[in-house]
SENURO-259252 format. One record per residue (C-alpha): x, y negated, z; residue in one letter; residue number from 1. Coordinates in nm, 3 decimals, decimal comma. Layout:
<nodes>
NODE:X:Y:Z:a:NUM
...
</nodes>
This chain:
<nodes>
NODE:11,625:-9,525:12,353:x:1
NODE:11,790:-9,866:12,395:x:2
NODE:11,855:-9,932:12,020:x:3
NODE:11,655:-10,236:11,917:x:4
NODE:11,418:-10,211:11,620:x:5
NODE:11,335:-10,493:11,390:x:6
NODE:11,010:-10,624:11,262:x:7
NODE:11,174:-10,885:11,042:x:8
NODE:11,055:-10,864:10,685:x:9
NODE:11,308:-11,042:10,456:x:10
NODE:11,055:-11,028:10,163:x:11
NODE:10,774:-11,208:10,346:x:12
NODE:10,686:-11,572:10,257:x:13
NODE:10,735:-11,675:10,621:x:14
NODE:11,093:-11,538:10,620:x:15
NODE:11,160:-11,715:10,278:x:16
NODE:11,022:-12,047:10,422:x:17
NODE:11,233:-12,023:10,737:x:18
NODE:11,546:-11,925:10,542:x:19
NODE:11,498:-12,228:10,291:x:20
NODE:11,451:-12,464:10,591:x:21
NODE:11,771:-12,336:10,759:x:22
NODE:11,970:-12,362:10,438:x:23
NODE:11,873:-12,716:10,393:x:24
NODE:11,984:-12,799:10,744:x:25
NODE:12,313:-12,609:10,683:x:26
NODE:12,372:-12,820:10,372:x:27
NODE:12,348:-13,132:10,590:x:28
NODE:12,586:-12,972:10,841:x:29
NODE:12,837:-12,885:10,574:x:30
NODE:12,835:-13,250:10,457:x:31
NODE:12,898:-13,376:10,814:x:32
NODE:13,177:-13,124:10,852:x:33
NODE:13,329:-13,237:10,527:x:34
NODE:13,343:-13,588:10,657:x:35
NODE:13,525:-13,472:10,972:x:36
NODE:13,791:-13,274:10,750:x:37
NODE:13,837:-13,584:10,530:x:38
NODE:13,957:-13,788:10,827:x:39
NODE:14,052:-14,139:10,728:x:40
NODE:13,981:-14,051:10,356:x:41
NODE:14,199:-13,984:10,044:x:42
NODE:14,371:-14,313:10,058:x:43
NODE:14,523:-14,269:10,403:x:44
NODE:14,579:-13,889:10,348:x:45
NODE:14,783:-13,973:10,046:x:46
NODE:14,976:-14,234:10,242:x:47
NODE:15,049:-13,980:10,514:x:48
NODE:15,170:-13,723:10,262:x:49
NODE:15,389:-13,981:10,085:x:50
NODE:15,585:-14,013:10,415:x:51
NODE:15,660:-13,642:10,396:x:52
NODE:15,412:-13,547:10,671:x:53
NODE:15,159:-13,277:10,701:x:54
NODE:14,787:-13,335:10,781:x:55
NODE:14,656:-13,237:11,126:x:56
NODE:14,493:-12,917:11,010:x:57
NODE:14,783:-12,820:10,804:x:58
NODE:14,997:-12,846:11,113:x:59
NODE:14,752:-12,620:11,299:x:60
NODE:14,750:-12,370:11,024:x:61
NODE:15,128:-12,335:11,025:x:62
NODE:15,126:-12,309:11,407:x:63
NODE:14,878:-12,025:11,426:x:64
NODE:14,944:-11,661:11,335:x:65
NODE:14,871:-11,591:10,982:x:66
NODE:14,521:-11,467:10,896:x:67
NODE:14,380:-11,527:11,245:x:68
NODE:14,072:-11,739:11,307:x:69
NODE:14,066:-12,096:11,455:x:70
NODE:13,753:-12,176:11,660:x:71
NODE:13,728:-12,553:11,604:x:72
NODE:13,557:-12,733:11,888:x:73
NODE:13,349:-13,056:11,882:x:74
NODE:13,414:-13,109:11,512:x:75
NODE:13,116:-13,358:11,496:x:76
NODE:13,239:-13,576:11,785:x:77
NODE:13,135:-13,942:11,722:x:78
NODE:12,872:-13,853:11,459:x:79
NODE:12,624:-14,131:11,435:x:80
NODE:12,862:-14,385:11,605:x:81
NODE:13,073:-14,658:11,451:x:82
NODE:13,375:-14,427:11,469:x:83
NODE:13,497:-14,167:11,223:x:84
NODE:13,331:-13,826:11,254:x:85
NODE:13,575:-13,592:11,439:x:86
NODE:13,694:-13,893:11,655:x:87
NODE:14,058:-13,872:11,513:x:88
NODE:14,130:-13,556:11,694:x:89
NODE:14,114:-13,183:11,606:x:90
NODE:14,062:-12,943:11,893:x:91
NODE:14,006:-12,561:11,903:x:92
NODE:14,124:-12,216:12,000:x:93
NODE:14,370:-12,025:11,803:x:94
NODE:14,624:-11,735:11,839:x:95
NODE:14,994:-11,825:11,852:x:96
NODE:15,240:-11,529:11,873:x:97
NODE:14,962:-11,319:12,003:x:98
NODE:14,855:-11,558:12,277:x:99
NODE:14,525:-11,749:12,262:x:100
NODE:14,587:-12,120:12,308:x:101
NODE:14,391:-12,441:12,318:x:102
NODE:14,534:-12,657:12,042:x:103
NODE:14,488:-13,035:11,996:x:104
NODE:14,614:-13,240:11,703:x:105
NODE:14,580:-13,618:11,655:x:106
NODE:14,467:-13,712:11,301:x:107
NODE:14,697:-14,004:11,207:x:108
NODE:14,499:-14,066:10,890:x:109
NODE:14,219:-14,226:11,113:x:110
NODE:14,351:-14,563:11,245:x:111
NODE:14,695:-14,406:11,305:x:112
NODE:14,548:-14,138:11,539:x:113
NODE:14,442:-14,399:11,788:x:114
NODE:14,198:-14,292:12,057:x:115
NODE:13,846:-14,429:12,083:x:116
NODE:13,598:-14,341:12,357:x:117
NODE:13,484:-14,029:12,165:x:118
NODE:13,838:-13,917:12,124:x:119
NODE:13,882:-13,940:12,498:x:120
NODE:13,554:-13,739:12,559:x:121
NODE:13,670:-13,462:12,309:x:122
NODE:14,017:-13,447:12,453:x:123
NODE:13,882:-13,421:12,820:x:124
NODE:13,646:-13,141:12,696:x:125
NODE:13,932:-12,949:12,550:x:126
NODE:14,130:-12,972:12,876:x:127
NODE:13,825:-12,859:13,070:x:128
NODE:13,802:-12,548:12,844:x:129
NODE:14,182:-12,476:12,878:x:130
NODE:14,159:-12,504:13,269:x:131
NODE:13,845:-12,298:13,314:x:132
NODE:13,972:-12,019:13,083:x:133
NODE:14,349:-12,050:13,157:x:134
NODE:14,456:-12,109:12,797:x:135
NODE:14,793:-12,242:12,734:x:136
NODE:14,776:-12,586:12,568:x:137
NODE:14,966:-12,698:12,254:x:138
NODE:14,933:-13,067:12,164:x:139
NODE:15,042:-13,191:11,821:x:140
NODE:15,101:-13,555:11,887:x:141
NODE:15,101:-13,841:11,654:x:142
NODE:14,900:-14,136:11,796:x:143
NODE:14,932:-14,507:11,810:x:144
NODE:14,758:-14,487:12,168:x:145
NODE:14,429:-14,655:12,257:x:146
NODE:14,236:-14,811:11,982:x:147
NODE:14,263:-15,163:12,132:x:148
NODE:13,930:-15,304:12,033:x:149
NODE:13,767:-15,035:12,249:x:150
NODE:14,023:-15,041:12,533:x:151
NODE:13,769:-15,138:12,792:x:152
NODE:13,601:-14,805:12,740:x:153
NODE:13,928:-14,605:12,734:x:154
NODE:14,184:-14,747:12,975:x:155
NODE:14,030:-14,657:13,309:x:156
NODE:13,884:-14,315:13,233:x:157
NODE:14,162:-14,231:13,001:x:158
NODE:14,397:-14,166:13,304:x:159
NODE:14,220:-13,831:13,347:x:160
NODE:14,399:-13,701:13,028:x:161
NODE:14,737:-13,725:13,215:x:162
NODE:14,581:-13,596:13,543:x:163
NODE:14,464:-13,290:13,350:x:164
NODE:14,802:-13,206:13,213:x:165
NODE:14,959:-13,212:13,558:x:166
NODE:14,682:-13,003:13,696:x:167
NODE:14,712:-12,747:13,418:x:168
NODE:15,081:-12,723:13,485:x:169
NODE:15,024:-12,701:13,870:x:170
NODE:14,777:-12,415:13,795:x:171
NODE:15,043:-12,231:13,606:x:172
NODE:14,889:-12,289:13,264:x:173
NODE:15,164:-12,381:13,019:x:174
NODE:15,151:-12,713:12,827:x:175
NODE:15,350:-12,778:12,518:x:176
NODE:15,381:-13,116:12,324:x:177
NODE:15,511:-13,133:11,973:x:178
NODE:15,574:-13,491:11,877:x:179
NODE:15,564:-13,574:11,501:x:180
NODE:15,540:-13,941:11,511:x:181
NODE:15,421:-14,230:11,747:x:182
NODE:15,359:-14,139:12,109:x:183
NODE:15,380:-14,473:12,261:x:184
NODE:15,264:-14,657:12,581:x:185
NODE:15,018:-14,454:12,771:x:186
NODE:15,061:-14,175:12,503:x:187
NODE:15,423:-14,132:12,599:x:188
NODE:15,293:-13,950:12,914:x:189
NODE:15,163:-13,661:12,706:x:190
NODE:15,517:-13,538:12,633:x:191
NODE:15,628:-13,681:12,966:x:192
NODE:15,383:-13,459:13,158:x:193
NODE:15,403:-13,146:12,942:x:194
NODE:15,606:-12,835:13,046:x:195
NODE:15,779:-12,809:12,699:x:196
NODE:15,858:-13,090:12,458:x:197
NODE:15,970:-13,071:12,087:x:198
NODE:16,041:-13,379:11,886:x:199
NODE:16,095:-13,426:11,517:x:200
NODE:16,425:-13,591:11,391:x:201
NODE:16,371:-13,946:11,252:x:202
NODE:15,994:-13,920:11,316:x:203
NODE:15,913:-13,888:11,683:x:204
NODE:15,898:-14,231:11,867:x:205
NODE:15,828:-14,193:12,242:x:206
NODE:15,854:-14,504:12,448:x:207
NODE:15,654:-14,694:12,706:x:208
NODE:15,709:-15,021:12,526:x:209
NODE:15,816:-15,062:12,162:x:210
NODE:16,083:-15,306:12,037:x:211
NODE:15,849:-15,608:12,024:x:212
NODE:15,714:-15,549:12,371:x:213
NODE:16,060:-15,500:12,514:x:214
NODE:16,173:-15,829:12,351:x:215
NODE:15,881:-16,013:12,506:x:216
NODE:15,920:-15,849:12,842:x:217
NODE:16,296:-15,855:12,891:x:218
NODE:16,446:-16,039:12,600:x:219
NODE:16,628:-15,723:12,497:x:220
NODE:16,692:-15,641:12,131:x:221
NODE:16,634:-15,270:12,046:x:222
NODE:16,516:-15,044:11,767:x:223
NODE:16,288:-14,750:11,760:x:224
NODE:16,555:-14,487:11,743:x:225
NODE:16,774:-14,616:12,038:x:226
NODE:16,453:-14,685:12,244:x:227
NODE:16,257:-14,368:12,195:x:228
NODE:16,378:-14,155:11,889:x:229
NODE:16,402:-13,778:11,899:x:230
NODE:16,773:-13,768:11,881:x:231
NODE:16,799:-14,006:12,179:x:232
NODE:16,558:-13,813:12,394:x:233
NODE:16,736:-13,482:12,306:x:234
NODE:17,092:-13,611:12,388:x:235
NODE:17,043:-13,893:12,638:x:236
NODE:16,719:-13,910:12,831:x:237
NODE:16,650:-13,532:12,836:x:238
NODE:16,280:-13,581:12,759:x:239
NODE:16,306:-13,358:12,443:x:240
NODE:16,365:-12,994:12,526:x:241
NODE:16,398:-12,904:12,152:x:242
NODE:16,521:-13,110:11,855:x:243
NODE:16,355:-13,020:11,523:x:244
NODE:16,487:-13,122:11,176:x:245
NODE:16,143:-13,145:11,024:x:246
NODE:15,765:-13,066:11,085:x:247
NODE:15,787:-12,696:10,986:x:248
NODE:16,087:-12,645:11,208:x:249
NODE:15,896:-12,819:11,498:x:250
NODE:15,609:-12,577:11,455:x:251
NODE:15,836:-12,281:11,433:x:252
NODE:15,999:-12,384:11,756:x:253
NODE:15,649:-12,431:11,911:x:254
NODE:15,572:-12,064:11,814:x:255
NODE:15,893:-11,958:11,982:x:256
NODE:15,817:-12,138:12,292:x:257
NODE:15,478:-11,969:12,321:x:258
NODE:15,642:-11,635:12,238:x:259
NODE:15,869:-11,674:12,544:x:260
NODE:15,587:-11,772:12,788:x:261
NODE:15,539:-11,410:12,909:x:262
NODE:15,181:-11,487:12,914:x:263
NODE:14,935:-11,210:12,996:x:264
NODE:14,548:-11,196:12,996:x:265
NODE:14,375:-11,119:13,317:x:266
NODE:14,168:-10,848:13,137:x:267
NODE:14,265:-10,614:12,863:x:268
NODE:14,107:-10,658:12,520:x:269
NODE:13,839:-10,404:12,434:x:270
NODE:13,933:-10,102:12,223:x:271
NODE:13,938:-10,111:11,852:x:272
NODE:13,629:-9,904:11,799:x:273
NODE:13,343:-10,144:11,812:x:274
NODE:13,012:-10,068:11,651:x:275
NODE:12,876:-10,368:11,454:x:276
NODE:12,500:-10,445:11,470:x:277
NODE:12,268:-10,218:11,286:x:278
NODE:12,109:-10,520:11,105:x:279
NODE:12,233:-10,772:10,875:x:280
NODE:12,364:-11,093:11,046:x:281
NODE:12,277:-11,288:10,728:x:282
NODE:11,907:-11,232:10,819:x:283
NODE:11,947:-11,469:11,104:x:284
NODE:11,890:-11,742:10,852:x:285
NODE:11,520:-11,653:10,846:x:286
NODE:11,443:-11,585:11,215:x:287
NODE:11,371:-11,934:11,337:x:288
NODE:11,062:-12,101:11,196:x:289
NODE:11,093:-12,450:11,048:x:290
NODE:10,821:-12,554:11,298:x:291
NODE:10,955:-12,484:11,641:x:292
NODE:10,586:-12,459:11,771:x:293
NODE:10,572:-12,130:11,605:x:294
NODE:10,705:-11,854:11,832:x:295
NODE:10,965:-11,594:11,726:x:296
NODE:11,093:-11,282:11,895:x:297
NODE:11,454:-11,333:12,020:x:298
NODE:11,522:-10,967:12,011:x:299
NODE:11,552:-11,012:11,635:x:300
NODE:11,860:-11,226:11,729:x:301
NODE:11,989:-11,008:11,984:x:302
NODE:11,972:-10,707:11,749:x:303
NODE:12,197:-10,891:11,499:x:304
NODE:12,461:-11,005:11,731:x:305
NODE:12,526:-10,734:11,991:x:306
NODE:12,726:-10,413:11,934:x:307
NODE:12,525:-10,134:11,767:x:308
NODE:12,214:-10,343:11,827:x:309
NODE:12,205:-10,162:12,167:x:310
NODE:12,017:-10,359:12,440:x:311
NODE:11,905:-10,211:12,773:x:312
NODE:11,619:-10,453:12,856:x:313
NODE:11,569:-10,543:13,217:x:314
NODE:11,207:-10,566:13,348:x:315
NODE:11,064:-10,556:12,990:x:316
NODE:10,699:-10,549:13,110:x:317
NODE:10,740:-10,833:13,361:x:318
NODE:10,774:-11,205:13,276:x:319
NODE:10,756:-11,117:12,915:x:320
NODE:10,831:-11,464:12,770:x:321
NODE:11,193:-11,419:12,878:x:322
NODE:11,385:-11,118:12,750:x:323
NODE:11,666:-11,007:12,978:x:324
NODE:11,908:-10,717:12,939:x:325
NODE:12,252:-10,559:12,916:x:326
NODE:12,458:-10,525:12,597:x:327
NODE:12,819:-10,532:12,464:x:328
NODE:12,943:-10,803:12,222:x:329
NODE:13,269:-10,734:12,044:x:330
NODE:13,327:-10,465:12,315:x:331
NODE:13,278:-10,708:12,620:x:332
NODE:12,982:-10,641:12,841:x:333
NODE:12,722:-10,917:12,859:x:334
NODE:12,398:-10,991:13,014:x:335
NODE:12,155:-11,168:12,785:x:336
NODE:11,873:-11,406:12,861:x:337
NODE:11,664:-11,494:12,567:x:338
NODE:11,344:-11,704:12,557:x:339
NODE:11,057:-11,510:12,384:x:340
NODE:10,753:-11,740:12,367:x:341
NODE:10,902:-12,068:12,482:x:342
NODE:10,734:-12,139:12,811:x:343
NODE:10,881:-12,021:13,135:x:344
NODE:10,628:-11,925:13,406:x:345
NODE:10,684:-11,815:13,772:x:346
NODE:10,743:-11,450:13,666:x:347
NODE:11,009:-11,534:13,419:x:348
NODE:11,177:-11,764:13,665:x:349
NODE:11,193:-11,494:13,936:x:350
NODE:11,306:-11,225:13,687:x:351
NODE:11,588:-11,454:13,568:x:352
NODE:11,713:-11,528:13,926:x:353
NODE:11,738:-11,159:14,004:x:354
NODE:11,913:-11,084:13,671:x:355
NODE:12,171:-11,348:13,727:x:356
NODE:12,235:-11,214:14,072:x:357
NODE:12,289:-10,873:13,930:x:358
NODE:12,534:-10,994:13,666:x:359
NODE:12,739:-11,169:13,944:x:360
NODE:12,738:-10,842:14,147:x:361
NODE:12,884:-10,661:13,838:x:362
NODE:13,123:-10,939:13,712:x:363
NODE:12,936:-10,953:13,381:x:364
NODE:12,931:-11,274:13,167:x:365
NODE:12,590:-11,421:13,081:x:366
NODE:12,462:-11,526:12,736:x:367
NODE:12,168:-11,770:12,716:x:368
NODE:11,971:-11,791:12,402:x:369
NODE:11,753:-12,093:12,415:x:370
NODE:11,406:-12,145:12,276:x:371
NODE:11,204:-12,308:12,559:x:372
NODE:10,969:-12,579:12,592:x:373
NODE:11,027:-12,576:12,975:x:374
NODE:10,848:-12,459:13,279:x:375
NODE:10,472:-12,421:13,261:x:376
NODE:10,256:-12,710:13,393:x:377
NODE:9,891:-12,725:13,510:x:378
NODE:9,683:-12,704:13,838:x:379
NODE:9,688:-12,320:13,853:x:380
NODE:10,076:-12,295:13,790:x:381
NODE:10,156:-12,574:14,041:x:382
NODE:9,946:-12,392:14,291:x:383
NODE:10,112:-12,067:14,220:x:384
NODE:10,459:-12,206:14,299:x:385
NODE:10,610:-12,298:13,959:x:386
NODE:10,821:-12,571:14,117:x:387
NODE:10,991:-12,335:14,369:x:388
NODE:11,018:-12,048:14,128:x:389
NODE:11,169:-12,280:13,862:x:390
NODE:11,413:-12,414:14,138:x:391
NODE:11,505:-12,046:14,215:x:392
NODE:11,609:-11,994:13,859:x:393
NODE:11,804:-12,315:13,835:x:394
NODE:11,959:-12,235:14,180:x:395
NODE:12,090:-11,892:14,047:x:396
NODE:12,228:-12,056:13,738:x:397
NODE:12,392:-12,341:13,930:x:398
NODE:12,570:-12,113:14,171:x:399
NODE:12,652:-11,820:13,943:x:400
NODE:13,025:-11,773:13,895:x:401
NODE:13,054:-11,539:13,608:x:402
NODE:13,112:-11,724:13,276:x:403
NODE:12,817:-11,847:13,088:x:404
NODE:12,768:-11,894:12,711:x:405
NODE:12,479:-12,086:12,577:x:406
NODE:12,332:-12,098:12,218:x:407
NODE:12,050:-12,335:12,137:x:408
NODE:11,853:-12,159:11,860:x:409
NODE:11,528:-12,352:11,876:x:410
NODE:11,365:-12,582:12,140:x:411
NODE:11,547:-12,655:12,458:x:412
NODE:11,320:-12,906:12,641:x:413
NODE:11,274:-13,032:12,991:x:414
NODE:11,400:-12,840:13,298:x:415
NODE:11,395:-12,517:13,086:x:416
NODE:11,723:-12,652:12,924:x:417
NODE:11,863:-12,665:13,280:x:418
NODE:11,731:-12,310:13,380:x:419
NODE:11,889:-12,177:13,065:x:420
NODE:12,228:-12,327:13,146:x:421
NODE:12,240:-12,653:12,949:x:422
NODE:12,550:-12,873:12,936:x:423
NODE:12,505:-13,008:13,282:x:424
NODE:12,541:-12,657:13,426:x:425
NODE:12,898:-12,596:13,306:x:426
NODE:12,860:-12,315:13,065:x:427
NODE:13,214:-12,217:12,943:x:428
NODE:13,091:-12,282:12,588:x:429
NODE:12,771:-12,415:12,438:x:430
NODE:12,682:-12,407:12,073:x:431
NODE:12,376:-12,504:11,868:x:432
NODE:12,211:-12,376:11,555:x:433
NODE:12,101:-12,635:11,302:x:434
NODE:11,744:-12,555:11,394:x:435
NODE:11,784:-12,650:11,757:x:436
NODE:11,627:-12,955:11,940:x:437
NODE:11,680:-13,074:12,290:x:438
NODE:11,510:-13,354:12,477:x:439
NODE:11,306:-13,428:12,790:x:440
NODE:11,007:-13,288:12,593:x:441
NODE:10,879:-13,274:12,235:x:442
NODE:10,840:-13,594:12,049:x:443
NODE:10,451:-13,574:12,025:x:444
NODE:10,419:-13,490:12,391:x:445
NODE:10,653:-13,770:12,503:x:446
NODE:10,469:-14,027:12,287:x:447
NODE:10,131:-13,895:12,404:x:448
NODE:10,235:-13,929:12,771:x:449
NODE:10,337:-14,301:12,708:x:450
NODE:10,002:-14,363:12,535:x:451
NODE:9,799:-14,209:12,816:x:452
NODE:9,988:-14,415:13,068:x:453
NODE:9,933:-14,732:12,875:x:454
NODE:9,562:-14,649:12,833:x:455
NODE:9,525:-14,612:13,214:x:456
NODE:9,712:-14,923:13,277:x:457
NODE:9,477:-15,117:13,042:x:458
NODE:9,166:-14,963:13,200:x:459
NODE:9,278:-15,047:13,556:x:460
NODE:9,318:-15,414:13,455:x:461
NODE:8,988:-15,412:13,272:x:462
NODE:9,159:-15,494:12,946:x:463
NODE:9,065:-15,358:12,601:x:464
NODE:9,316:-15,120:12,449:x:465
NODE:9,486:-15,194:12,123:x:466
NODE:9,445:-14,870:11,915:x:467
NODE:9,649:-15,003:11,623:x:468
NODE:9,926:-15,103:11,836:x:469
NODE:9,916:-14,762:12,010:x:470
NODE:9,939:-14,575:11,693:x:471
NODE:10,242:-14,788:11,588:x:472
NODE:10,407:-14,730:11,918:x:473
NODE:10,346:-14,360:11,907:x:474
NODE:10,493:-14,338:11,562:x:475
NODE:10,808:-14,528:11,662:x:476
NODE:10,857:-14,324:11,979:x:477
NODE:10,807:-13,998:11,801:x:478
NODE:11,064:-14,091:11,529:x:479
NODE:11,323:-14,200:11,784:x:480
NODE:11,276:-13,892:12,008:x:481
NODE:11,287:-13,667:11,708:x:482
NODE:11,615:-13,820:11,569:x:483
NODE:11,776:-13,805:11,922:x:484
NODE:11,690:-13,442:11,984:x:485
NODE:11,852:-13,323:11,658:x:486
NODE:12,177:-13,114:11,693:x:487
NODE:12,416:-13,336:11,501:x:488
NODE:12,318:-13,631:11,715:x:489
NODE:12,370:-13,435:12,042:x:490
NODE:12,691:-13,269:11,902:x:491
NODE:12,826:-13,622:11,822:x:492
NODE:12,783:-13,712:12,191:x:493
NODE:12,970:-13,381:12,290:x:494
NODE:12,664:-13,226:12,446:x:495
NODE:12,761:-12,902:12,286:x:496
NODE:13,089:-12,756:12,152:x:497
NODE:12,965:-12,744:11,801:x:498
NODE:12,677:-12,681:11,559:x:499
NODE:12,726:-12,336:11,405:x:500
NODE:12,585:-12,128:11,112:x:501
NODE:12,349:-11,865:11,268:x:502
NODE:12,547:-11,598:11,069:x:503
NODE:12,852:-11,689:11,261:x:504
NODE:12,698:-11,647:11,602:x:505
NODE:12,841:-11,301:11,680:x:506
NODE:13,185:-11,405:11,571:x:507
NODE:13,185:-11,726:11,772:x:508
NODE:13,060:-11,560:12,080:x:509
NODE:13,324:-11,286:12,023:x:510
NODE:13,603:-11,548:12,010:x:511
NODE:13,477:-11,720:12,328:x:512
NODE:13,443:-11,398:12,518:x:513
NODE:13,799:-11,307:12,428:x:514
NODE:13,916:-11,652:12,548:x:515
NODE:13,717:-11,627:12,863:x:516
NODE:13,883:-11,301:12,959:x:517
NODE:14,223:-11,463:12,970:x:518
NODE:14,109:-11,588:13,326:x:519
NODE:13,973:-11,354:13,590:x:520
NODE:13,600:-11,282:13,553:x:521
NODE:13,443:-11,272:13,898:x:522
NODE:13,082:-11,317:14,009:x:523
NODE:12,951:-11,475:14,322:x:524
NODE:12,890:-11,238:14,619:x:525
NODE:12,618:-11,448:14,778:x:526
NODE:12,656:-11,831:14,822:x:527
NODE:12,344:-11,896:14,608:x:528
NODE:12,189:-12,133:14,866:x:529
NODE:11,848:-12,101:14,993:x:530
NODE:11,591:-11,943:14,757:x:531
NODE:11,245:-12,090:14,828:x:532
NODE:11,039:-11,761:14,823:x:533
</nodes>
């Protein structure tokens, strides 16, 4: 039998404590998401509405098919920085006329929709997702361009936004721009480089230089409408392909453009008869201990996210601190790698490398569920070849060509983060639970290493060691590493695509798998480089 059993006891004190700790973290997450949704705040939202305009998320809601989900990406971008949470941009994947699309929408309530360095990072990540998964792009544009005080961090790398639009088009991936307001200076190239352009009457303003700049540069007197209005671009310049009388009309026309794309997915969607997990997804709240030093069985997670809780485990008796196996998730075949006891040994590394090769032979996407403190250290393990075996696993992950999905559930430390397909290894999507932590190593371990090095240095110089200063330094370092390893801090820097409620994991992965299958899913047939045996 391949149906997973569950040893989770929702009535136990341990489960209750874990659940309460997770709910507390989710309350913090909800507050951060509320800040992102608030944008520039009530004052600027009211001003925007007074001009007869819709808010960014309202535009998205009208654009998407009714009663279909919107998988918002990077909602906490810029968290912990001097810029507004969300980075004045909304990005995500939604369905328009039955077509899964990558949607971006400027939030003009935040400094007029101006782009700061985090806006740029978020937009580039959205383009990366669209390109890898062959998702048509719809840009809802209303931006004053670069946030000038931070122009030194935007101007040079910002050119990649326009490069991406042309590359998407060259790859046959449709791009649509709907202009609701300002799209000036460099921002004018968003509609300029999109395949289809819709502009709103008396609202859209698309020009390289506005009237003041034109006056300064040429001495010419002009006004917004004659220089870059929707009517002019529809009748004279030809930049506007469609002329909309108002915002709802523009969104209606955008839906019609997508409907006429003749867009087809590379793979058919699974059939409608999909068996849900046998166990309650709500119980995922109590799986991960509040103290990540306490191990947990990742099969309890697998049993609550895969179809029918059906999991064909691969090498179950070998390398037991890493669970690997085959399953289906919302009808899509997947290979799962889930850390069981945290540490990766040589056996786990070799097992993972073989499993990844098999997934590539079969063109099956991989799901990585992180809870690892990294690869095992110590004399016996070094002599046993942990470096070459860990390198074998990382080699396999690096050169695998099937899509990877990563979820950080608990710890994700050191090279274990790399071997389990962390951000640097280009997973198609990476999400974190509020319980996750990621860093070079745990705070106590890192502070202890610094202390040992300092003690050795003092001893080598024949100097006394200041124990009081050491205790203070360790406390400071532990606090810093702890704060920098938390998921909202990392999500704010776009090291993941969002922090999610554990109960939403199956839904989020299902949406991602559907998007992934818009592009061909093909594994590597060799080309893994040299495995050191």
